[in-house]
PDB file of N, CA, C, O and CB in Angstrom:
ATOM      1  N   MET A   1     -24.650 -35.728  -3.907  1.00  0.00           N
ATOM      2  CA  MET A   1     -23.581 -35.263  -3.824  1.00  0.00           C
ATOM      3  C   MET A   1     -22.607 -36.236  -4.719  1.00  0.00           C
ATOM      4  O   MET A   1     -22.482 -37.439  -4.495  1.00  0.00           O
ATOM      5  CB  MET A   1     -23.305 -35.077  -2.424  1.00  0.00           C
ATOM      6  N   ALA A   2     -21.965 -35.551  -5.727  1.00  0.00           N
ATOM      7  CA  ALA A   2     -21.238 -36.384  -6.612  1.00  0.00           C
ATOM      8  C   ALA A   2     -20.121 -37.130  -6.243  1.00  0.00           C
ATOM      9  O   ALA A   2     -19.303 -36.561  -5.520  1.00  0.00           O
ATOM     10  CB  ALA A   2     -20.866 -35.723  -7.540  1.00  0.00           C
ATOM     11  N   VAL A   3     -19.876 -38.454  -6.634  1.00  0.00           N
ATOM     12  CA  VAL A   3     -18.671 -39.237  -5.882  1.00  0.00           C
ATOM     13  C   VAL A   3     -17.975 -39.871  -7.081  1.00  0.00           C
ATOM     14  O   VAL A   3     -18.602 -40.585  -7.864  1.00  0.00           O
ATOM     15  CB  VAL A   3     -19.187 -40.485  -4.679  1.00  0.00           C
ATOM     16  N   PRO A   4     -16.840 -39.640  -7.204  1.00  0.00           N
ATOM     17  CA  PRO A   4     -16.143 -40.270  -8.382  1.00  0.00           C
ATOM     18  C   PRO A   4     -16.192 -41.755  -8.443  1.00  0.00           C
ATOM     19  O   PRO A   4     -15.922 -42.433  -7.452  1.00  0.00           O
ATOM     20  CB  PRO A   4     -14.724 -39.883  -8.399  1.00  0.00           C
ATOM     21  N   LYS A   5     -16.511 -42.245  -9.523  1.00  0.00           N
ATOM     22  CA  LYS A   5     -16.511 -44.027  -9.868  1.00  0.00           C
ATOM     23  C   LYS A   5     -15.326 -44.740  -9.514  1.00  0.00           C
ATOM     24  O   LYS A   5     -15.331 -45.722  -8.771  1.00  0.00           O
ATOM     25  CB  LYS A   5     -16.642 -44.415 -11.485  1.00  0.00           C
ATOM     26  N   LYS A   6     -14.098 -44.144 -10.159  1.00  0.00           N
ATOM     27  CA  LYS A   6     -12.708 -44.535 -10.185  1.00  0.00           C
ATOM     28  C   LYS A   6     -11.934 -43.685  -9.605  1.00  0.00           C
ATOM     29  O   LYS A   6     -12.285 -42.507  -9.531  1.00  0.00           O
ATOM     30  CB  LYS A   6     -12.217 -44.735 -11.378  1.00  0.00           C
ATOM     31  N   ARG A   7     -10.558 -44.176  -9.005  1.00  0.00           N
ATOM     32  CA  ARG A   7      -9.695 -43.176  -8.572  1.00  0.00           C
ATOM     33  C   ARG A   7      -8.840 -42.994  -9.680  1.00  0.00           C
ATOM     34  O   ARG A   7      -8.428 -43.851 -10.461  1.00  0.00           O
ATOM     35  CB  ARG A   7      -8.975 -43.479  -7.321  1.00  0.00           C
ATOM     36  N   ILE A   8      -8.597 -41.658  -9.656  1.00  0.00           N
ATOM     37  CA  ILE A   8      -7.908 -41.022 -10.669  1.00  0.00           C
ATOM     38  C   ILE A   8      -6.220 -41.222 -10.224  1.00  0.00           C
ATOM     39  O   ILE A   8      -5.688 -40.834  -9.183  1.00  0.00           O
ATOM     40  CB  ILE A   8      -8.476 -39.378 -10.780  1.00  0.00           C
ATOM     41  N   SER A   9      -5.614 -41.927 -11.329  1.00  0.00           N
ATOM     42  CA  SER A   9      -4.072 -42.252 -11.102  1.00  0.00           C
ATOM     43  C   SER A   9      -3.174 -40.897 -11.022  1.00  0.00           C
ATOM     44  O   SER A   9      -3.355 -39.832 -11.612  1.00  0.00           O
ATOM     45  CB  SER A   9      -3.487 -43.216 -12.405  1.00  0.00           C
ATOM     46  N   LYS A  10      -2.208 -41.247 -10.163  1.00  0.00           N
ATOM     47  CA  LYS A  10      -1.240 -40.136 -10.110  1.00  0.00           C
ATOM     48  C   LYS A  10      -0.629 -39.606 -11.408  1.00  0.00           C
ATOM     49  O   LYS A  10      -0.262 -38.432 -11.422  1.00  0.00           O
ATOM     50  CB  LYS A  10      -0.163 -40.544  -9.282  1.00  0.00           C
ATOM     51  N   GLN A  11      -0.489 -40.354 -12.483  1.00  0.00           N
ATOM     52  CA  GLN A  11       0.013 -39.897 -13.564  1.00  0.00           C
ATOM     53  C   GLN A  11      -1.004 -39.061 -14.284  1.00  0.00           C
ATOM     54  O   GLN A  11      -0.641 -38.000 -14.792  1.00  0.00           O
ATOM     55  CB  GLN A  11       0.512 -40.940 -14.305  1.00  0.00           C
ATOM     56  N   ARG A  12      -2.163 -39.432 -14.358  1.00  0.00           N
ATOM     57  CA  ARG A  12      -3.290 -38.693 -14.976  1.00  0.00           C
ATOM     58  C   ARG A  12      -3.407 -37.163 -14.156  1.00  0.00           C
ATOM     59  O   ARG A  12      -3.460 -36.045 -14.669  1.00  0.00           O
ATOM     60  CB  ARG A  12      -4.771 -39.681 -14.817  1.00  0.00           C
ATOM     61  N   LYS A  13      -3.423 -37.479 -12.938  1.00  0.00           N
ATOM     62  CA  LYS A  13      -3.501 -36.149 -11.910  1.00  0.00           C
ATOM     63  C   LYS A  13      -2.328 -35.095 -12.145  1.00  0.00           C
ATOM     64  O   LYS A  13      -2.474 -33.873 -12.111  1.00  0.00           O
ATOM     65  CB  LYS A  13      -3.367 -36.654 -10.242  1.00  0.00           C
ATOM     66  N   ARG A  14      -1.124 -35.790 -12.392  1.00  0.00           N
ATOM     67  CA  ARG A  14      -0.016 -35.008 -12.731  1.00  0.00           C
ATOM     68  C   ARG A  14       0.037 -34.559 -14.041  1.00  0.00           C
ATOM     69  O   ARG A  14       0.646 -33.506 -14.234  1.00  0.00           O
ATOM     70  CB  ARG A  14       1.093 -35.644 -12.480  1.00  0.00           C
ATOM     71  N   LYS A  15      -0.486 -35.147 -15.016  1.00  0.00           N
ATOM     72  CA  LYS A  15      -0.435 -34.713 -16.485  1.00  0.00           C
ATOM     73  C   LYS A  15      -1.272 -33.357 -16.394  1.00  0.00           C
ATOM     74  O   LYS A  15      -0.704 -32.318 -16.732  1.00  0.00           O
ATOM     75  CB  LYS A  15      -1.139 -35.915 -17.621  1.00  0.00           C
ATOM     76  N   ARG A  16      -2.546 -33.317 -15.969  1.00  0.00           N
ATOM     77  CA  ARG A  16      -3.196 -32.483 -15.647  1.00  0.00           C
ATOM     78  C   ARG A  16      -2.784 -31.144 -15.026  1.00  0.00           C
ATOM     79  O   ARG A  16      -3.289 -30.073 -15.362  1.00  0.00           O
ATOM     80  CB  ARG A  16      -3.838 -33.046 -15.092  1.00  0.00           C
ATOM     81  N   ARG A  17      -1.835 -31.280 -14.101  1.00  0.00           N
ATOM     82  CA  ARG A  17      -1.284 -30.245 -13.378  1.00  0.00           C
ATOM     83  C   ARG A  17       0.108 -29.849 -14.030  1.00  0.00           C
ATOM     84  O   ARG A  17       0.687 -28.918 -13.470  1.00  0.00           O
ATOM     85  CB  ARG A  17      -1.162 -30.667 -11.904  1.00  0.00           C
ATOM     86  N   THR A  18       0.632 -30.331 -14.962  1.00  0.00           N
ATOM     87  CA  THR A  18       1.679 -29.779 -15.727  1.00  0.00           C
ATOM     88  C   THR A  18       1.713 -28.339 -16.177  1.00  0.00           C
ATOM     89  O   THR A  18       2.787 -27.768 -16.367  1.00  0.00           O
ATOM     90  CB  THR A  18       1.757 -30.503 -16.785  1.00  0.00           C
ATOM     91  N   HIS A  19       0.406 -27.675 -16.368  1.00  0.00           N
ATOM     92  CA  HIS A  19       0.437 -26.475 -16.987  1.00  0.00           C
ATOM     93  C   HIS A  19       0.631 -25.226 -15.649  1.00  0.00           C
ATOM     94  O   HIS A  19       0.746 -24.021 -15.875  1.00  0.00           O
ATOM     95  CB  HIS A  19      -1.038 -26.374 -17.949  1.00  0.00           C
ATOM     96  N   TYR A  20       0.632 -25.783 -14.422  1.00  0.00           N
ATOM     97  CA  TYR A  20       0.814 -24.843 -13.536  1.00  0.00           C
ATOM     98  C   TYR A  20       2.421 -24.726 -13.384  1.00  0.00           C
ATOM     99  O   TYR A  20       2.963 -25.500 -12.595  1.00  0.00           O
ATOM    100  CB  TYR A  20       0.025 -25.186 -12.247  1.00  0.00           C
ATOM    101  N   LYS A  21       2.985 -24.061 -13.897  1.00  0.00           N
ATOM    102  CA  LYS A  21       4.457 -23.788 -13.816  1.00  0.00           C
ATOM    103  C   LYS A  21       4.755 -22.318 -13.483  1.00  0.00           C
ATOM    104  O   LYS A  21       4.009 -21.423 -13.880  1.00  0.00           O
ATOM    105  CB  LYS A  21       5.147 -24.155 -15.164  1.00  0.00           C
ATOM    106  N   ALA A  22       5.923 -22.064 -12.703  1.00  0.00           N
ATOM    107  CA  ALA A  22       6.578 -20.939 -12.286  1.00  0.00           C
ATOM    108  C   ALA A  22       7.091 -20.405 -13.873  1.00  0.00           C
ATOM    109  O   ALA A  22       7.836 -21.013 -14.641  1.00  0.00           O
ATOM    110  CB  ALA A  22       7.844 -21.319 -11.058  1.00  0.00           C
ATOM    111  N   GLU A  23       6.498 -19.205 -14.059  1.00  0.00           N
ATOM    112  CA  GLU A  23       7.120 -18.457 -15.356  1.00  0.00           C
ATOM    113  C   GLU A  23       8.490 -17.839 -15.238  1.00  0.00           C
ATOM    114  O   GLU A  23       8.799 -17.361 -14.147  1.00  0.00           O
ATOM    115  CB  GLU A  23       6.215 -17.289 -15.785  1.00  0.00           C
ATOM    116  N   THR A  24       9.475 -17.788 -16.393  1.00  0.00           N
ATOM    117  CA  THR A  24      10.555 -17.070 -16.040  1.00  0.00           C
ATOM    118  C   THR A  24      10.185 -15.638 -15.901  1.00  0.00           C
ATOM    119  O   THR A  24       9.161 -15.163 -16.393  1.00  0.00           O
ATOM    120  CB  THR A  24      11.604 -17.274 -16.972  1.00  0.00           C
ATOM    121  N   ARG A  25      11.094 -14.941 -15.185  1.00  0.00           N
ATOM    122  CA  ARG A  25      10.899 -13.455 -14.800  1.00  0.00           C
ATOM    123  C   ARG A  25      11.562 -12.893 -16.145  1.00  0.00           C
ATOM    124  O   ARG A  25      12.460 -13.368 -16.840  1.00  0.00           O
ATOM    125  CB  ARG A  25      11.720 -12.909 -13.216  1.00  0.00           C
ATOM    126  N   ALA A  26      10.806 -11.709 -16.274  1.00  0.00           N
ATOM    127  CA  ALA A  26      10.905 -10.750 -17.846  1.00  0.00           C
ATOM    128  C   ALA A  26      12.019  -9.745 -17.243  1.00  0.00           C
ATOM    129  O   ALA A  26      11.822  -9.017 -16.270  1.00  0.00           O
ATOM    130  CB  ALA A  26       9.101  -9.695 -18.500  1.00  0.00           C
ATOM    131  N   LEU A  27      13.236  -9.824 -17.991  1.00  0.00           N
ATOM    132  CA  LEU A  27      14.326  -9.101 -17.569  1.00  0.00           C
ATOM    133  C   LEU A  27      14.765  -8.315 -18.711  1.00  0.00           C
ATOM    134  O   LEU A  27      14.827  -8.853 -19.816  1.00  0.00           O
ATOM    135  CB  LEU A  27      15.380  -9.948 -17.027  1.00  0.00           C
ATOM    136  N   ARG A  28      15.135  -6.865 -18.521  1.00  0.00           N
ATOM    137  CA  ARG A  28      15.294  -5.889 -19.372  1.00  0.00           C
ATOM    138  C   ARG A  28      16.829  -5.469 -19.078  1.00  0.00           C
ATOM    139  O   ARG A  28      17.373  -5.713 -18.001  1.00  0.00           O
ATOM    140  CB  ARG A  28      14.178  -4.773 -19.179  1.00  0.00           C
ATOM    141  N   THR A  29      17.299  -4.982 -19.873  1.00  0.00           N
ATOM    142  CA  THR A  29      18.805  -4.330 -19.699  1.00  0.00           C
ATOM    143  C   THR A  29      18.607  -2.752 -19.468  1.00  0.00           C
ATOM    144  O   THR A  29      17.904  -1.994 -20.136  1.00  0.00           O
ATOM    145  CB  THR A  29      19.840  -4.589 -21.186  1.00  0.00           C
ATOM    146  N   CYS A  30      19.457  -2.430 -18.280  1.00  0.00           N
ATOM    147  CA  CYS A  30      19.408  -1.196 -17.711  1.00  0.00           C
ATOM    148  C   CYS A  30      19.970  -0.139 -19.046  1.00  0.00           C
ATOM    149  O   CYS A  30      20.973  -0.407 -19.708  1.00  0.00           O
ATOM    150  CB  CYS A  30      20.386  -1.215 -16.233  1.00  0.00           C
ATOM    151  N   GLU A  31      19.224   0.922 -19.240  1.00  0.00           N
ATOM    152  CA  GLU A  31      19.666   1.830 -20.166  1.00  0.00           C
ATOM    153  C   GLU A  31      20.827   2.474 -19.676  1.00  0.00           C
ATOM    154  O   GLU A  31      21.575   2.813 -20.593  1.00  0.00           O
ATOM    155  CB  GLU A  31      18.683   2.750 -20.508  1.00  0.00           C
ATOM    156  N   GLN A  32      21.273   2.788 -18.431  1.00  0.00           N
ATOM    157  CA  GLN A  32      22.567   3.133 -17.951  1.00  0.00           C
ATOM    158  C   GLN A  32      23.615   2.480 -17.879  1.00  0.00           C
ATOM    159  O   GLN A  32      24.613   2.907 -18.458  1.00  0.00           O
ATOM    160  CB  GLN A  32      22.538   3.443 -17.014  1.00  0.00           C
ATOM    161  N   CYS A  33      23.656   1.330 -17.180  1.00  0.00           N
ATOM    162  CA  CYS A  33      24.784   0.322 -16.787  1.00  0.00           C
ATOM    163  C   CYS A  33      24.714  -0.949 -17.652  1.00  0.00           C
ATOM    164  O   CYS A  33      25.682  -1.705 -17.573  1.00  0.00           O
ATOM    165  CB  CYS A  33      24.662  -0.117 -15.220  1.00  0.00           C
ATOM    166  N   GLY A  34      23.723  -1.277 -18.449  1.00  0.00           N
ATOM    167  CA  GLY A  34      23.471  -2.650 -19.120  1.00  0.00           C
ATOM    168  C   GLY A  34      23.387  -4.017 -18.477  1.00  0.00           C
ATOM    169  O   GLY A  34      23.283  -5.089 -19.072  1.00  0.00           O
ATOM    170  N   ASP A  35      23.454  -3.792 -17.009  1.00  0.00           N
ATOM    171  CA  ASP A  35      22.722  -4.933 -16.256  1.00  0.00           C
ATOM    172  C   ASP A  35      21.514  -5.301 -16.563  1.00  0.00           C
ATOM    173  O   ASP A  35      20.787  -4.539 -17.200  1.00  0.00           O
ATOM    174  CB  ASP A  35      22.593  -4.722 -15.015  1.00  0.00           C
ATOM    175  N   PRO A  36      21.059  -6.647 -16.125  1.00  0.00           N
ATOM    176  CA  PRO A  36      19.775  -7.138 -16.260  1.00  0.00           C
ATOM    177  C   PRO A  36      18.990  -6.453 -15.016  1.00  0.00           C
ATOM    178  O   PRO A  36      19.494  -6.325 -13.900  1.00  0.00           O
ATOM    179  CB  PRO A  36      19.771  -8.780 -16.271  1.00  0.00           C
ATOM    180  N   LYS A  37      17.514  -5.975 -15.416  1.00  0.00           N
ATOM    181  CA  LYS A  37      16.772  -5.394 -14.164  1.00  0.00           C
ATOM    182  C   LYS A  37      15.278  -5.945 -14.710  1.00  0.00           C
ATOM    183  O   LYS A  37      14.947  -6.349 -15.824  1.00  0.00           O
ATOM    184  CB  LYS A  37      16.940  -3.441 -13.902  1.00  0.00           C
ATOM    185  N   LEU A  38      14.484  -5.788 -13.413  1.00  0.00           N
ATOM    186  CA  LEU A  38      13.127  -6.065 -13.660  1.00  0.00           C
ATOM    187  C   LEU A  38      12.451  -4.712 -14.343  1.00  0.00           C
ATOM    188  O   LEU A  38      12.841  -3.601 -13.984  1.00  0.00           O
ATOM    189  CB  LEU A  38      12.416  -6.512 -12.253  1.00  0.00           C
ATOM    190  N   PRO A  39      11.281  -4.887 -15.478  1.00  0.00           N
ATOM    191  CA  PRO A  39      10.882  -3.778 -15.804  1.00  0.00           C
ATOM    192  C   PRO A  39      10.129  -3.179 -14.916  1.00  0.00           C
ATOM    193  O   PRO A  39       9.459  -3.802 -14.092  1.00  0.00           O
ATOM    194  CB  PRO A  39      10.374  -3.822 -16.816  1.00  0.00           C
ATOM    195  N   HIS A  40      10.174  -1.791 -15.009  1.00  0.00           N
ATOM    196  CA  HIS A  40       9.369  -0.825 -14.266  1.00  0.00           C
ATOM    197  C   HIS A  40       9.977  -0.783 -12.733  1.00  0.00           C
ATOM    198  O   HIS A  40       9.258  -0.682 -11.740  1.00  0.00           O
ATOM    199  CB  HIS A  40       7.737  -1.283 -14.310  1.00  0.00           C
ATOM    200  N   ARG A  41      11.051  -0.854 -12.706  1.00  0.00           N
ATOM    201  CA  ARG A  41      11.801  -0.943 -11.091  1.00  0.00           C
ATOM    202  C   ARG A  41      13.147  -0.306 -11.426  1.00  0.00           C
ATOM    203  O   ARG A  41      13.637  -0.485 -12.541  1.00  0.00           O
ATOM    204  CB  ARG A  41      12.082  -2.750 -10.341  1.00  0.00           C
ATOM    205  N   VAL A  42      13.791   0.468 -10.456  1.00  0.00           N
ATOM    206  CA  VAL A  42      14.878   0.975 -10.266  1.00  0.00           C
ATOM    207  C   VAL A  42      16.044  -0.306 -10.459  1.00  0.00           C
ATOM    208  O   VAL A  42      15.902  -1.404  -9.921  1.00  0.00           O
ATOM    209  CB  VAL A  42      14.780   1.704  -8.898  1.00  0.00           C
ATOM    210  N   CYS A  43      17.212   0.062 -11.331  1.00  0.00           N
ATOM    211  CA  CYS A  43      18.273  -0.465 -11.322  1.00  0.00           C
ATOM    212  C   CYS A  43      18.850  -0.650  -9.914  1.00  0.00           C
ATOM    213  O   CYS A  43      19.096   0.302  -9.173  1.00  0.00           O
ATOM    214  CB  CYS A  43      18.995   0.204 -12.140  1.00  0.00           C
ATOM    215  N   SER A  44      19.066  -2.019  -9.569  1.00  0.00           N
ATOM    216  CA  SER A  44      19.741  -2.220  -8.211  1.00  0.00           C
ATOM    217  C   SER A  44      21.279  -1.886  -8.419  1.00  0.00           C
ATOM    218  O   SER A  44      21.971  -1.601  -7.442  1.00  0.00           O
ATOM    219  CB  SER A  44      19.533  -3.813  -7.639  1.00  0.00           C
ATOM    220  N   SER A  45      21.766  -1.921  -9.605  1.00  0.00           N
ATOM    221  CA  SER A  45      23.312  -1.676  -9.700  1.00  0.00           C
ATOM    222  C   SER A  45      23.795  -0.279  -9.687  1.00  0.00           C
ATOM    223  O   SER A  45      24.860   0.089  -9.191  1.00  0.00           O
ATOM    224  CB  SER A  45      23.850  -2.253 -10.951  1.00  0.00           C
ATOM    225  N   CYS A  46      22.856   0.520 -10.316  1.00  0.00           N
ATOM    226  CA  CYS A  46      23.359   1.887 -10.828  1.00  0.00           C
ATOM    227  C   CYS A  46      22.064   3.070 -10.087  1.00  0.00           C
ATOM    228  O   CYS A  46      22.198   4.277  -9.884  1.00  0.00           O
ATOM    229  CB  CYS A  46      23.402   1.856 -12.898  1.00  0.00           C
ATOM    230  N   GLY A  47      21.179   2.424  -9.887  1.00  0.00           N
ATOM    231  CA  GLY A  47      20.213   3.511  -8.836  1.00  0.00           C
ATOM    232  C   GLY A  47      19.253   4.208  -9.772  1.00  0.00           C
ATOM    233  O   GLY A  47      18.288   4.783  -9.269  1.00  0.00           O
ATOM    234  N   TYR A  48      19.445   4.218 -11.280  1.00  0.00           N
ATOM    235  CA  TYR A  48      18.449   5.005 -12.308  1.00  0.00           C
ATOM    236  C   TYR A  48      17.225   4.069 -12.713  1.00  0.00           C
ATOM    237  O   TYR A  48      17.225   2.849 -12.880  1.00  0.00           O
ATOM    238  CB  TYR A  48      19.292   5.458 -13.778  1.00  0.00           C
ATOM    239  N   TYR A  49      16.182   4.984 -12.824  1.00  0.00           N
ATOM    240  CA  TYR A  49      15.057   4.662 -13.474  1.00  0.00           C
ATOM    241  C   TYR A  49      14.494   5.745 -14.426  1.00  0.00           C
ATOM    242  O   TYR A  49      14.198   6.863 -14.005  1.00  0.00           O
ATOM    243  CB  TYR A  49      14.133   4.305 -12.513  1.00  0.00           C
ATOM    244  N   ARG A  50      14.353   5.378 -15.738  1.00  0.00           N
ATOM    245  CA  ARG A  50      14.052   5.902 -16.753  1.00  0.00           C
ATOM    246  C   ARG A  50      15.211   7.291 -16.883  1.00  0.00           C
ATOM    247  O   ARG A  50      14.921   8.474 -16.701  1.00  0.00           O
ATOM    248  CB  ARG A  50      12.472   6.156 -16.662  1.00  0.00           C
ATOM    249  N   ASN A  51      16.313   6.836 -17.179  1.00  0.00           N
ATOM    250  CA  ASN A  51      17.213   7.981 -17.249  1.00  0.00           C
ATOM    251  C   ASN A  51      17.489   9.087 -16.197  1.00  0.00           C
ATOM    252  O   ASN A  51      18.204  10.069 -16.392  1.00  0.00           O
ATOM    253  CB  ASN A  51      16.827   8.597 -18.254  1.00  0.00           C
ATOM    254  N   GLU A  52      16.704   8.738 -14.850  1.00  0.00           N
ATOM    255  CA  GLU A  52      16.880   9.833 -13.863  1.00  0.00           C
ATOM    256  C   GLU A  52      17.582   8.839 -12.628  1.00  0.00           C
ATOM    257  O   GLU A  52      17.236   7.678 -12.411  1.00  0.00           O
ATOM    258  CB  GLU A  52      15.242  10.715 -13.421  1.00  0.00           C
ATOM    259  N   ALA A  53      18.481   9.470 -12.000  1.00  0.00           N
ATOM    260  CA  ALA A  53      19.137   9.187 -10.622  1.00  0.00           C
ATOM    261  C   ALA A  53      17.857   9.232  -9.850  1.00  0.00           C
ATOM    262  O   ALA A  53      17.146  10.234  -9.777  1.00  0.00           O
ATOM    263  CB  ALA A  53      20.366  10.325 -10.063  1.00  0.00           C
ATOM    264  N   VAL A  54      17.564   7.879  -9.176  1.00  0.00           N
ATOM    265  CA  VAL A  54      16.555   7.976  -8.314  1.00  0.00           C
ATOM    266  C   VAL A  54      17.035   7.347  -7.040  1.00  0.00           C
ATOM    267  O   VAL A  54      16.552   7.816  -6.009  1.00  0.00           O
ATOM    268  CB  VAL A  54      15.336   7.381  -8.856  1.00  0.00           C
ATOM    269  N   VAL A  55      17.885   6.384  -6.928  1.00  0.00           N
ATOM    270  CA  VAL A  55      18.438   6.084  -5.798  1.00  0.00           C
ATOM    271  C   VAL A  55      20.039   6.185  -5.743  1.00  0.00           C
ATOM    272  O   VAL A  55      20.666   5.867  -6.753  1.00  0.00           O
ATOM    273  CB  VAL A  55      17.962   4.823  -5.499  1.00  0.00           C
ATOM    274  N   GLU A  56      20.744   6.631  -4.554  1.00  0.00           N
ATOM    275  CA  GLU A  56      22.218   6.625  -4.538  1.00  0.00           C
ATOM    276  C   GLU A  56      22.760   5.294  -4.080  1.00  0.00           C
ATOM    277  O   GLU A  56      22.534   4.950  -2.920  1.00  0.00           O
ATOM    278  CB  GLU A  56      22.753   7.729  -3.635  1.00  0.00           C
ATOM    279  N   VAL A  57      23.423   4.549  -4.850  1.00  0.00           N
ATOM    280  CA  VAL A  57      23.951   3.146  -4.646  1.00  0.00           C
ATOM    281  C   VAL A  57      25.428   3.564  -4.216  1.00  0.00           C
ATOM    282  O   VAL A  57      26.105   4.469  -4.704  1.00  0.00           O
ATOM    283  CB  VAL A  57      23.853   2.080  -6.099  1.00  0.00           C
ATOM    284  N   GLU A  58      25.803   2.594  -3.074  1.00  0.00           N
ATOM    285  CA  GLU A  58      26.994   2.792  -2.627  1.00  0.00           C
ATOM    286  C   GLU A  58      27.877   1.734  -3.248  1.00  0.00           C
ATOM    287  O   GLU A  58      27.479   0.569  -3.235  1.00  0.00           O
ATOM    288  CB  GLU A  58      26.988   2.815  -1.203  1.00  0.00           C
ATOM    289  N   ILE A  59      28.933   2.010  -3.739  1.00  0.00           N
ATOM    290  CA  ILE A  59      30.173   1.061  -4.303  1.00  0.00           C
ATOM    291  C   ILE A  59      30.829   0.469  -3.382  1.00  0.00           C
ATOM    292  O   ILE A  59      31.534   1.119  -2.611  1.00  0.00           O
ATOM    293  CB  ILE A  59      31.227   1.725  -5.057  1.00  0.00           C
ATOM    294  N   ASP A  60      30.718  -0.817  -3.303  1.00  0.00           N
ATOM    295  CA  ASP A  60      31.933  -1.678  -2.306  1.00  0.00           C
ATOM    296  C   ASP A  60      33.200  -1.566  -2.838  1.00  0.00           C
ATOM    297  O   ASP A  60      34.155  -2.101  -2.275  1.00  0.00           O
ATOM    298  CB  ASP A  60      31.737  -3.341  -2.168  1.00  0.00           C
TER     299      ASP A  60
END
């Protein structure tokens, strides 16, 4: 079984792990209302998806 000869420092370990980041979410503007929404999802503010009313949204 392989055993490391020297201890890996915290700095070296953290440098290696810098690539594991959370990516920013891709947002698109809604074609109906112009609000930002996730792609391939129903707009939460107007309820439209691909220019069709899919969900009725209650306005407060």
